[in-house]
N, C-alpha and C positions, 0 to 999 in steps of 0.2 A: 785286048786292051791292057795297058799298063798304067799304073798310077804311082808316082814317086812322091814321097813325103820327106822333108828334111827332118832329121833327128838332132836336136840340140842337147848336148851333154853339159850339165851344170852341176856345181856343188850345191847341195841343199835344194833339191828340186821343189820341195814343198814351198819354200819362200820365193824362189826364183820364178816359178810359174805364175805366182801372183804379181811379181814385178812386171813380167811381160804382159799380163792381162791389163795392168794399169797403163801401160804404154800403148798397146795395140787394141785393147777391148776384147770382146769375145767371151766364150764360155769355157770353163775348165772341166775336163773329164779325167778323174783319177783312174788309172788303169791297173796299177799295182802298188801295194804298200807292203812294208815290212815293219811291223810295230807302228811307231809314229812317223817313220820315214816314208816319203813318197818316192818310189823308184821309177815309175813311168806315168806320164800324164799327157793329155792332148789339150791344145788350145785351139778351139774352133772359132775362126774369125771370118765372118762374111763368106762362108763357103770354102775357105782354105783351112787346112789342118796343119798345125805345127806340132810335131811330136817332141816331147822332152824326156830325157832320161837322166837320172842322177848318176854321177860319175861312179858310184858304187856298182851300178848295174852296167853302164856303158863302157867303162874303163878306156877312155880316150888316151892316146899316146901323147898328145900335145894339146894344151888349152886352145880352144878354137878349132883344132883339127883341120885347118886349111880348107874349110868349106865356107862358101859365101851363100847367103840366102838372098835371092832376088825377091824384092817386095814391091809390087806395083800398087800405088796408093791412089785412091779415087779423087781426093780433093787436095788442093794446095794447102789449105789450113791443116789438114790431117798430116800431110807430108812434113810441113815445117814443125809441127808439134812432135812427131815421132823422131825426126832428125835431131831436134833440140834435146829431147829426153836421152837418146842414145849418146849423143855427142857430149852432154854434160857430165856423164859418168864413165865415158869410154874414150876411144881414140878415133880421131878423124883421119882416114886414109886418103880420101879425096873430098875436098871441100865441096859443098853444094854449088852447082853451077848450072847455067842455062845450057841445056843439051841441044844438039842439032835436030832432035825430033820434036821441037817445040814443047819442051817440058823441063823438068828439073831432075838432076841426077847427083848422087853422092854415094860414097862408100864409107861406112862408119862401123867400127868394132864397138860393141856394147860393153858393159862392165864385166861380162863373162868372157870377153875375147871373141865372141861370135861376130863375124863380119857380115854386114847387111848391105846389099846394093839397093839403095832406095831410089825409086823412080816415080815420077808424076808426069803423066802425059796430058797436055792441054788439048781440049777438043775444039 
């Protein structure tokens, strides 16, 4: 069995993990600190784990590092709220649209340059 977790590298992990928690919800687990700096932390959201690393620890070569995180969201209200939060301080790559799978899809880079493929499937 193999499990893959996205690792999101950000400047000032201590503050940014709180930002993501305000958008996505969930619980924060601090994994590694150096003085007052948080170097690694997890955000546990409804069974999913998003791993965060401060750039001091991760050393990405390019902001956003060309990775997209696919996020399947359970309700349309939550989808629209998350899309709005990321879009208001980030960059919209693909506007929200009605997808052929009877749902909504969009690609948005948040304020840290992380690209999110946001999806909502109607049942």
